[in-house]
C-alpha positions in Angstrom: 17.9 18.4 12.5 17.6 17.4 8.9 18.7 19.4 6.0 15.2 19.7 4.8 14.1 21.1 8.1 16.7 23.9 7.8 15.4 24.8 4.5 11.7 25.2 5.8 10.1 28.7 5.4 9.4 29.0 8.9 10.6 30.7 12.1 13.1 28.6 14.1 10.8 27.4 16.9 8.4 26.0 14.3 11.4 24.4 12.4 12.6 22.8 15.7 9.1 21.5 16.2 8.8 20.1 12.7 12.1 18.2 13.0 11.0 16.6 16.3 7.7 15.6 14.8 9.4 13.8 11.9 11.7 12.1 14.3 8.8 10.9 16.5 6.8 9.7 13.2 9.6 7.2 12.6 10.6 6.1 16.0 7.5 6.1 18.0 4.7 5.5 15.2 7.1 3.1 13.2 6.4 4.7 9.9 8.4 3.8 6.9 10.9 6.2 5.8 9.1 6.8 2.7 5.8 7.6 4.6 7.8 9.9 6.9 9.2 11.8 3.8 5.6 12.2 2.3 4.1 13.7 5.5 7.1 16.1 5.9 6.7 17.2 2.1 3.0 18.0 2.7 3.9 20.0 5.9 6.4 21.9 4.0 4.0 22.8 1.2 1.5 24.0 3.8 4.2 26.2 5.5 5.4 27.7 2.0 1.7 28.5 1.6 1.6 30.2 5.2 4.6 32.2 4.5 3.0 33.7 1.5 -0.5 34.0 3.2 0.8 35.6 6.4 3.4 37.8 4.7 6.3 36.0 6.3 7.8 32.8 7.9 5.1 31.2 10.4 6.0 31.1 14.0 4.5 28.5 16.7 2.3 31.4 17.7 1.0 31.9 14.0 0.4 28.2 13.7 -1.7 28.0 16.9 -3.6 30.9 15.8 -4.5 29.8 12.5 -8.6 30.0 11.8 -10.6 27.7 9.6 -10.6 30.3 6.7 -6.7 30.1 6.6 -6.9 26.3 6.1 -9.8 26.5 3.7 -7.8 29.0 1.8 -4.6 26.5 1.7 -7.1 23.9 0.2 -8.5 26.1 -2.4 -5.2 27.2 -3.4 -4.0 23.6 -3.9 -7.4 22.7 -5.7 -6.6 25.6 -8.1 -3.3 23.9 -8.8 -5.1 20.9 -10.2 -4.9 18.7 -7.0 -7.1 15.7 -6.7 -9.5 15.3 -3.7 -7.5 12.3 -2.4 -4.2 14.4 -2.6 -5.8 17.4 -0.8 -7.1 14.8 1.9 -3.6 13.3 2.5 -2.0 16.8 2.9 -4.7 18.0 5.3 -4.0 14.8 7.1 -0.4 15.4 7.4 -0.9 18.8 8.7 -3.5 17.8 11.1 -0.8 15.2 12.3 1.7 18.0 12.8 -0.7 20.0 14.7 -1.4 17.3 17.0 2.1 16.7 17.9 2.5 20.6 18.7 -0.5 20.1 21.1 0.9 17.0 22.7 4.2 18.7 23.4 2.8 21.8 24.7 3.8 24.1 21.7 0.1 25.3 21.0 -3.3 23.9 20.4 -4.2 24.4 16.7 -7.8 23.9 17.0 -8.8 25.2 13.5 -8.0 21.9 11.8 -10.8 20.1 13.7 -13.1 22.8 12.3 -12.4 22.0 8.8 -13.8 18.9 6.9 -11.5 16.6 4.6 -12.4 16.9 1.1 -14.8 14.0 -0.1 -13.3 11.5 -2.5 -15.3 8.9 -4.4 -14.7 5.5 -2.6 -13.6 3.0 -5.4 -13.9 -0.7 -4.3 -11.0 -3.0 -4.8 -11.2 -4.9 -8.1 -10.3 -8.5 -7.6 -9.8 -11.1 -10.4 -12.3 -14.2 -10.6 -10.6 -17.2 -9.2 -10.2 -19.3 -12.4 -8.4 -16.4 -14.0 -6.3 -15.8 -10.7 -5.2 -19.6 -10.8 -4.3 -19.3 -14.3 -2.1 -16.3 -13.6 -0.1 -18.2 -11.2 0.5 -21.1 -13.5 3.8 -21.0 -15.3 2.4 -23.3 -18.0 0.1 -20.5 -19.1 2.9 -18.4 -20.3 5.1 -21.2 -22.0 4.7 -19.6 -25.3 6.5 -16.4 -24.1 10.2 -15.7 -25.4 11.5 -16.0 -21.9 13.6 -18.3 -20.0 11.8 -21.2 -18.1 13.2 -20.3 -14.7 12.0 -16.5 -15.2 8.4 -18.0 -16.0 8.6 -20.0 -12.9 9.9 -17.2 -10.7 7.1 -14.8 -11.8 4.6 -17.6 -11.2 6.0 -18.1 -7.8 5.9 -14.5 -6.8 2.3 -14.3 -8.1 1.4 -17.5 -5.9 2.6 -15.7 -2.9 0.4 -12.6 -3.5 -2.7 -14.7 -4.3 -2.0 -17.6 -2.0 -1.0 -15.8 0.9 -2.3 -12.2 0.5 1.1 -10.7 0.4 1.9 -7.2 -0.9 4.6 -7.4 -3.6 7.1 -5.6 -1.6 6.6 -8.4 1.1 7.0 -11.1 -1.2 10.1 -9.7 -2.7 11.7 -8.9 0.6 11.7 -12.6 1.6 15.3 -14.2 1.8 16.1 -17.5 0.4 16.4 -18.9 3.9 12.7 -17.9 4.4 11.5 -19.7 1.3 8.0 -21.2 2.1 9.1 -24.8 0.8 7.9 -28.2 1.7 8.4 -28.4 5.4 7.7 -24.8 6.3 4.0 -24.3 6.6 4.1 -20.8 7.3 6.2 -17.7 6.6 6.9 -14.5 8.4 6.9 -11.2 6.7 7.4 -7.6 7.6 4.5 -5.1 6.6 3.9 -1.5 6.7 4.9 0.0 9.8 7.9 -2.7 10.2 4.8 -4.9 11.7 5.5 -8.7 11.7 3.0 -11.2 10.9 2.9 -14.9 10.4 0.9 -16.6 7.5 -0.1 -20.0 6.6 1.4 -21.5 3.3 -0.8 -23.6 1.1 0.6 -26.6 -1.0 0.2 -24.8 -4.2 2.3 -22.0 -3.0 5.1 -24.1 -1.7 5.1 -26.1 -5.0 5.4 -22.8 -7.1 8.4 -21.8 -5.1 10.0 -25.2 -5.2 9.6 -25.3 -9.1 11.3 -21.8 -9.2 14.1 -22.9 -7.2 14.7 -26.1 -9.0 15.0 -24.4 -12.4 17.0 -21.0 -11.3 20.4 -21.3 -12.4 21.8 -18.7 -9.9 23.3 -19.1 -6.7 21.0 -18.0 -4.0 22.8 -17.4 -0.5 20.6 -18.2 2.3 20.6 -14.5 3.6 20.3 -13.0 0.1 17.0 -12.4 -1.8 14.6 -15.4 -2.7 13.6 -13.7 -5.8 16.3 -12.4 -8.2 16.5 -10.9 -11.6 18.3 -12.3 -14.5 21.8 -10.9 -13.4 21.3 -11.9 -9.8 20.4 -8.9 -8.1 17.0 -8.3 -6.1 14.1 -8.6 -8.3 12.6 -5.3 -9.2 8.6 -5.1 -8.6 8.4 -3.5 -12.1 9.6 -6.8 -13.6 6.5 -8.6 -12.0 4.1 -5.8 -13.0 5.5 -6.2 -16.6 4.9 -9.7 -16.6 1.3 -9.3 -15.4 0.7 -6.7 -18.3 1.8 -9.2 -20.7 -0.5 -11.7 -19.5 -3.5 -9.6 -19.7 -3.6 -10.0 -23.5 -2.9 -13.7 -23.4 -5.5 -14.5 -20.9 -8.1 -11.9 -21.6 -7.6 -10.1 -18.4 -9.2 -6.6 -17.5 -6.6 -3.8 -17.1 -7.5 -3.9 -13.3 -5.7 -7.2 -13.3 -2.4 -6.0 -11.5 -0.1 -8.1 -9.1 -1.9 -6.2 -6.2 -5.5 -7.3 -7.6 -4.2 -10.7 -6.7 -4.1 -9.7 -2.8 -7.4 -8.2 -3.3 -8.6 -11.5 -4.8 -7.1 -13.4 -1.8 -9.2 -11.4 0.5 -12.5 -11.2 -1.4 -12.3 -15.1 -2.3 -11.6 -15.8 1.5 -14.7 -13.7 2.6 -17.0 -15.3 -0.2 -16.0 -18.8 1.3 -17.1 -17.8 4.7 -13.8 -16.5 6.1 -13.9 -14.4 9.3 -13.3 -10.8 8.9 -10.9 -10.5 11.8 -9.0 -13.3 10.6 -8.8 -11.8 7.0 -7.6 -8.5 8.6 -4.7 -10.2 10.4 -3.6 -12.1 7.4 -3.5 -8.9 5.2 -1.8 -7.2 8.1 -4.2 -4.1 8.3 -3.9 -2.1 11.3 -7.6 -1.3 11.3 -10.7 -3.6 10.8 -12.4 -0.6 8.9 -9.7 -1.2 6.2 -10.7 -4.8 5.6 -14.3 -4.2 5.9 -14.2 -2.9 2.3 -14.0 -6.3 1.0 -17.6 -6.8 2.4 -18.8 -4.3 0.0 -16.9 -6.0 -3.0 -18.6 -9.3 -2.1 -21.9 -7.7 -1.6 -21.5 -5.9 -5.0 -20.8 -9.2 -6.7 -23.8 -10.9 -5.4 -25.9 -8.1 -6.4 -24.6 -8.4 -10.1 -25.0 -12.1 -9.9 -28.6 -11.8 -8.9 -29.4 -9.0 -11.5 -27.8 -11.2 -14.3 -29.6 -14.5 -13.4 -32.7 -14.3 -11.3 -35.5 -14.8 -13.7 -37.5 -11.9 -12.4 -34.5 -9.6 -12.1 -35.3 -7.9 -15.6 -39.3 -8.0 -15.1 
């Protein structure tokens, strides 16, 4: 049992169930340690509320006997503390996950969670970068005027090329080893995404060239099993360095504030879809567990087409 579980404001039977749930999240559902930690933190907050709400540490019997009004009281209390609808929804999802675990393991059926609706949140669409601007972002020559070493500019361009050319998350690009470098002769790479899931991705020539340019200029020794992308002292490259590089680009290239490293991943998906890419294929390339997650890009492309129609159709302003 973890130290955090011992500190829970709950009865021993509920503490034991909590510890078992966290173990299963990591082992069976293959969630990342950070995700497991976030789920556990959300449920700890809920149990703190229950201690005050019920007048003492909650037991398994108390948890199973919760009413919808108890859960709504929790949401109202969190809302009063200034939490956003998105944070409320995540907290409720964590508590529901714990409740499902209790039911599956025969510890009680907390059916009240099914009777409470999740808070509504305004759905925001991904904000891709226009293709011409995305191409300029991955061109090291566009930043030639910056007071930074040439190899550093080439390194940043290679990372961004992987985000736009392969649809990688920044964490996936920075987790590549030198041995896995997608250079000429390696027409695909294999990356580990969320939940430890591995997927293979094709590598286009422009991406290979960007990585080769970086390797040719990098003055540091890169061991085969060490990181492909390193900082100026040779350690693993921090994502914030790449984010800072993109922030500096925004002024020089006239990019909007929404132009971030992750926006290049959105651009990869949106531009593929706009060129007739199959949604299922794009789902696999992005590493999405559910097709519904990928379908949001159809709304992005639809919104773009509507905007073009409104701007240029001769009768649009009639």
